[in-house]
N, C-alpha and C positions, 0 to 999 in steps of 0.2 A: 709589122716586125717585130715579132715576138722579143719580149724585156729579160732581163736577167733573172730578174724576181719570177714571168711567168714559166721559164725554163727551169728554175729549180723547184717551182711547186711541181712540176710535173712530174721531173723526178725524182719527189719525194713520194709522189703519188704513185708511180712506178715501183720504187723501192716496195713503199709497205705491200704494195700488191702482190708483189713478188714473195715477201715474207708471209704475207697470209696464206697462200695460195700453196705456199711448197711445204712440203714436209715427207712424210713417211706412209699417207694413205692418200686414197681420194676421197675429196669432202664434198657436202652437197647442201641445197641451205635448207634442208631438215636437220642440219646437223650429225647426220650419220658420218661415219669415219668405217668408210670402205677399206683394207688394206689393198697395195698397190700392189699388182698381177691378178688381184681376184677377179674374176669374169663371170660367173656364173653363183647360182644359189641354189638349193633343194628343197622341199617344203614335201614332207611327207605326211599323209593321209593322218590324224589325228583320233585313232577311235575312242568310241566314247566306255571306259571300264568302269564310270560311276555306279552305284546300287540301281539309282532309279534315271533309267533310259529316256534322251528325248529322241528323237530319231531326226530329228534336224540339224543337231546339237553339228555332231560332227562336221557335216559336212558343210556350215555355214563357220563353224570356225576356222576351218583348212584353208573355207576360198578367205574368210579376212585376212588370215597370214601370208596366204599369196599374193593379194591383195597391195598387203600394204611395202611389201620388199619390191614386188614390181612397179608399181607406182611412183615408193619415196627413195628409187637408188637405181643405177644402172647397169646392176645385175641380169643376165642372161636368167632365165628360169630352165631350170634340168629336171629332168625324170630323178636322178640319183647323184649321189655324192659331186656335190655343188662344191666349188669353193669354200661356201660358207653354206652350211646344212644343217636344218632344225628337224624332229620327230619328239613325237612325245606321245602323250593319251590324258586326256579326261579324264582326274580321278574320282571330281568329286560333281556332282548336280541335287543340290536340294535346298529344299525349302525350309524354312522353319520363322514362327512366330516370336515379332517381336513387336515392343510399345504397347504391353499387356494393362488393357486397363483395370476401373476397381472393379470390374466385374467377371473381373479372369480369365475376357476374352481380349484377343488379340487385334489391333488397330490396324498393324500392319503386319505382311509378311516380309519376310527375305527370300531373293533367289540368288542362291552362291552357285558360281561356278572354281571350280578349282582344276589348272592344268600343269601336269608335268612335261618340262621343256630339258629336250638334249642339245645342246650347240653346239656344232663342232666348225673352227676354223683352221680348213688347213695350213692358211699361210700362216697365221698369229696361235699356235695350241696352245698355246696361255691363256688366251681369253677363251678358251671351250669351259662350258659348265654343263651342269644339271642341278636345275631350279621347281622350285612351286611355284604357280603364278596364283593367284585366288582377287576375285571380285566381287562383287554383289552390289546391287539394287533393291530397291522396296516396292511396294505397290499395296497396294490399297484389302486389307484381308475378305472385304466383301464383292473382290472381283475374283472368280477361279485360275488356278496359273496357266489351266489352260486358252483362258479368253487373252492373260498379257503376256505368255511367253514369247511368243515371236518375237516383239519388241524387245523385252527385255533380254531375252539370248544374243538381236544384233547390239543393243549397248553395251552391256557386256563384254561381248566377244572384239568389240569396239575399244575399250580400256584395256583386254587385257593384251589383244596384237597390239597397243600401242606401249604396255611396258614391257612386252617380250622384244618389240624393235628396238625400245630405248637401251635395255639391258645388251642388246647382240652388237650393235653395232654405232649408237649414242652413247656408250660406257657410262651411263649416268649410273 
């Protein structure tokens, strides 16, 4: 037979859970706050408009962005006009020397990728934005870029799409 203390604890837990899960949007364990009523997301292909064009960059970035929204939310992916929509372009892909040594050679090179993103939220248009996102990684200068670019692009893409996802639906 439950005691009054057990019933009180259960009631408190129920009220706490109701408060936690109530609100204006749908929440996920990733911290994403999707507006109530949002059912779809669309991510357009991000063309590479940088001076230096890496052929795998556009498709791998676009796929990474599609992937984070389909795995971290319950939104259905649609080709165009999603309740939440992302589009943009890759505007910079460059490598620069860093960590210059005493003999004027670089110990490291830095690969930087910059993406311009336009985010539209049909249900909460005040959260729309256009913003540049930039990330970089460094690699030893004795390694040619083409030998490490695939690994670097994958890691930088992961950082970029996490930043974009956080800005779009986590509201960091």
